[in-house]
N, C-alpha and C positions, 0 to 999 in steps of 0.2 A: 504494500500500500504506500502511496505517496505521502510525504510529510504534509502536515497541516500548512506549513509555509508554502509549499509548492502548490497545494490545492487552492489556496486563497489568492495566488498571484495571477493576474491577468496579463496577457501579452500587451506590448505597447500599442495603443490604438492608432497612433500616427503611422507606425510601421505596418500595421495591419491594413489600414486604408490604402497605403502605397502599394502593398502586395496585391490587394484586390484590384486596384486600378491597373497594375501591370498585367494581371491575369486576364482582365477584360480586353485590354489592348491586344494581348496575344490571340484572342478569339476573333480579332479583326474589327472590334468596335472602336469608334472614334470617341475617346474619352477626353474631356477637358479636365486635366488633373491639377488640382490645387492642394494636394495633400503633402507633397514632399517637403521636408525641412532641410533642403540642401540647395546651394546655388546651382543654377543651370549653366554656369560658366565652366570652362575647362581649367584644370590646374595649370598655372603659368608654366611656360616652357622651361625656365631656368630651374624650377623646382623638380620637374620631371627629369631633367638632365642630371641633377645632383643624385637622384635615386639610381639612375642608370650607371652613373660613375661608381656609386657605392657597390652595386652588384659586380661591376667589372673589376673593382678593387678588392673584391671578396670580403667586403664588410658585411658578412652574412652570418656571423656567429652571435652567441650570447653577449649581451652588454650587462653592466650593472643593473640590478632589478629596478632601481628608481630612475634609470636613464643615464646617458653619457654626459660627462662634464661639459663638453663644448656646447651642447644644446642647453644645459642648465645655465651656462654663462650667457647664451643668447637670450634666454628668457629673463634673466636678471637685467640685462641691458634693455630689453623691451619694457619692463616695468619702470626702469629709471627714465627712459626716454619718453614714454607715453603717459606715465602716471606719477612721476616724481616720487617713486617708491624704491627703497633700497632693500635688497634681500641678499642672503648668503646662500652658497650651494646647499647647505644642509636644511635650508628653508624652502627648497624647491623639489618637486617630484614630477616626473614625466610618466604619463599613464596611457593606456590603450583607448584614447578618446576622452572627451570631456565628461561623458557619462560615467566612465570608469573611474575618473578622478573623484567625482561626487560619491560614487558607490563606496570606494575605499575610505573616503572621509567620513561618511555616515557610519560605517562599520567601526571606525576608529574612535568616534566621540560620543555616539549614542548607544543607549542600552534600554532594557526593559524598565518601564516606569517613567522614563524621560518624556517631556513634551517638547515638540518642535513647532514653532510658529511658521505658517506658510501663507503668505498673501494669496488671495483669490482674485483673478484667475492665476493658475499656476501651470508650470510645465508638467506634463502628464506623469513623469516618472518620479517626481519628488515624494508624493505620499507613499507609493509602494516601496520605494527604497528606504524611507524612514521606517515603515512598518516591518520590513525585513530585519531591522536591528532590534525589534521588540518595543521600540519607542512609539509614541502616539502623535500623529500629525494633528495640529490644532489650526483650523482654517480661519483666516482673518479676511473677512469680506471687504472688498474695495469696489468702487463704482465708476462706471464710464463717465458720468457727468462730473465726477471729481478727479478726472485724469488718472484714475486707478492709484491714487496716492495712499501711502501708509503713513499715518502720523503717530507721534509719540502717545497722544491721548488715546488713540485707538488701541495701541499695543498694551497700554497699562491695564486694560480690562482683562487681558488674557494671561498676563505674567503671574506665575505663582512659584512656589518653592520647587516644583517639578520641572519648570521651564529650563531647557538646556541650551536652546539656540533659536535663531531666526534665519530663514532662507530668503535672500534677496536676489531677484533675477532682473537685471536692468541693462540695456533695453530688454523688455519682457517678451518671452514667448508664452502666450499667444498674442498679447495686445499691442506690442511694440511701444509700450509706455516706458517712461523713465521716472526716477524719483527726484523731486525738487531737493536742492542742496539743504535747505533748512530741515526737511524731513529726514534726510540722511543723518544730519547732525543730531537730531532728536533721537533717532533709532540708536545711533552710536552711544549717546549718553546713557540711554536705558540699558544697553548691553553692558556698559562699564558698571553701572549701579547694581545690576543684578547678576553680574558675572556670567553673561551669556556668550556663546559663540555666535559670530556673524559669518554665515556662509554666503559669500558674495559671488554669484554666478554672472560673469561678465563676458561670456563668449561672443556676444553680439556687439561688443564695444566699438568696433570700427564701422559697423553698418548703421550710421546715423544720418539724419536728414535735417534740412532747414537750418544749417549752420550750428546745429546742436553738437556740443563736444562732451563726450563721456567724462564723468567724474567718479572715481572710485571712492567708496566710503573710507577705505583704509588710508587714503591720502589726506583726509580732513583733520586727523588728530592721531598722534602717536599712541594714545591709549586705545583708540579704535583699532589701529593696526595690530596691536598686541593680541587681540582676540578675533581677528578676521582671517579667514582662509579664502583666498581668491581662487576660484575655479575658472579655467580658461581652456583654450585650444586653438588649433590652426584650421579646424574644419570649415567654419563659416567664412572667416576672413580671407582665406586663400583658396577656397573651393577645393578643400582636401578632405571631404567627409569620409571617403573610403580608405584613406591612409591611416586613420585611427590613431591620432596623436593629440592627447589633451595634456594639460599640466595644471598644477596647483602650487600656490605659494602661501606660506603662513608660519605660525610658530614651529620651531624646530622639533619639539616633542611630538606635535600632531603629525608633522610630515614624516618623522621617523616611524611612527605607528602605521601610517598609511603605507610606507615602504615595506614594513614587515608583512602586512596583509597582502600586498601585491606580490611579494617574494614567494608567498605560499599559495598563490592562485595562478596568475598569468606569467609570473617572472617578468622579464623586461618587455617594454614595447618593441615592436619590430625594428631591427637595426636599420634597415633600409629607409623606413619611414622617418626615423629620427634624423637621418642625414638630409632627407627632403625637407623636414621641418626646420632644420638648421639653415638651409638655403632660403626658406620662406621668410624667416625672421631677420636674417642678415642681408638678404638680397634686395633688389628693387621693390618698392612698395606701390608703384604707379598703378598696378592692376586693381588695387583696392578702390581707388578713385573712379576708375572706369566702371567698375561693378556698381558702386554706390550711385553714380550718376544715372545709370540705366535703371536701377531699382527704384530710384525716386520718381522717374518718369512713369514707371509702371504703377507705383503706389498712387500717384496723383490720379491716373486714369481709373484705377480700380475703385478707389474711395469715392470719386465723383459718380461712377456708375452705380455703386451700391446705394449711395445716398439718393439717387434718382428714383429708387424703388419705393413706392408709397408704403409708409409705416416702418421703414428700415432706418436705423441710425448706425453710424460707423465712426468710431474713434479714429482720428488721423495719426497713424503711428509715427513716433519720433525716431524709431530705429527698427532693426530686424528686417525680415522680408515677409511679414505676415500682416493681415488685417483680421479684425475680430468683430464682424458686424453683428448687430442685435436684430434677430429675426423673431422676437417674441410675437410679432404681429401675425405670424402664420400659425401659432399654436392654437388648437381648438378648431381649426378649419379641416377640410377634407380634400383629398385627391382621389377621385373615383370612389372606391369603397374603403379607402384607408384614412383613418383619423390621424391628423398630425398632432400627436400627443406629446412629443418631445423633440429635442434637437436631433436625437438619434434617428427617429422615424423620418424627420425632414431630410437628413443626409441620405437615408436609404432611398427616398423618393427621388432626390436629385441624382443619385448614382444610377439607380435601376431604370428610371423612366426618362431621365433627361441627360444621362451620360456625363454627369459632372461630379467629380470627386472632391469632397471637402471633409473636414473633420468636425464632429459634433462638439459643441461648446461644453456639454456636461463633462466631457473627459478632462477639461481644464477647470472644472468646478463651477461653470456658469451655464445654467440651463437657458435655452432660447437663443443662444449664440452659435455661430459656426466660425471655424478658422479657415482662412484661405491663404495659401502661400503665393506670393507673386514672384517667386523664383522660377518663373516659367516665361514663355515667349508672349509678346504682346498679342499675337494671333490667338493663342490659347485663352488669354485673359478676355479678349473681345468675344470670342465664341462662348466661353463660360458665362460671362455676364448676360449675354442674350438668352442663354438657356435658363439661367436662374430667374430672369425677368419673366420669361415665358411660363416657368413653373409656378411662380407666384400668381400670375394671371389665370392659371387653370384651377386655382383653389376655390372651393365653395364654402 
């Protein structure tokens, strides 16, 4: 019999949607896919060349479990350059993707009886990964009309002697929202006062719009930095999702514990991918600007199109490549013989009857919403928008 842990765990809904979308495409159906959480750009040539060189140089054996020193040094330089933060090698770990870094971190710092504050909407994997440690996710509701902000006063209501940490994701998957500086400062002060860990997931740091520049909570006060673990990676910034390189930086004792867990599970991240990530961080950065410019154009078109649908509201994301429109207006209506009772049913109708793949908002903690990725072509965006508008028009 499977363990209770395994029986309770659901597969990632975003990956499941993407798999279903690909399966339908393989059957010859024309699917407008908005599910994938990855850039549709190619990995830049100099990064691929570095990987090929690593293979030809036979850099294909085990590395230290927590990653090679040269890549740690490049990560340290990245934090200094971009965030005005200083780290030592023993405060940095390289993992098999950003998700892996988070998983190792949660295993290192949380245990049964702990409570972990998670703002809603959240990335789909936060609650399950917290639950795997035996800790309890405590969901903190935020609101579209308030720019999805978390304030100090909001958090005070949830903090008790069991509270161990708070997870911050900014820019946010799924909403693309950011935290105002004054709210980051208030969160940091509460963390210091109550001795909480701050898990700062900043993997979308470079994908920001409208002249917004990312600010890390760890950079605001040395006392905040002492209890913050920044989780990051090369997947989104450099179109390297399949290369599976993430990294984290924080207190040395936490990073050491993460390394111990990693050494007993995956061992080291792929040697070849580490050399590719080294080239990404140390090499030309111009590909990021090209990608962001194109993403912003798509964002503007998609947000305008969604807002033109009667009853739909849509927060204008400050970062990432997602929009998170509010489709509560369709709940309670019917399509043919099917009642639209939830965002899950709504996404099923869109996929099965209108060949448009989106992710239901309930998977991110928000019923009535859906997530669309604009990391796809303008042609797909236009086609998908037309189908969604048509679907809304067919509801009774």
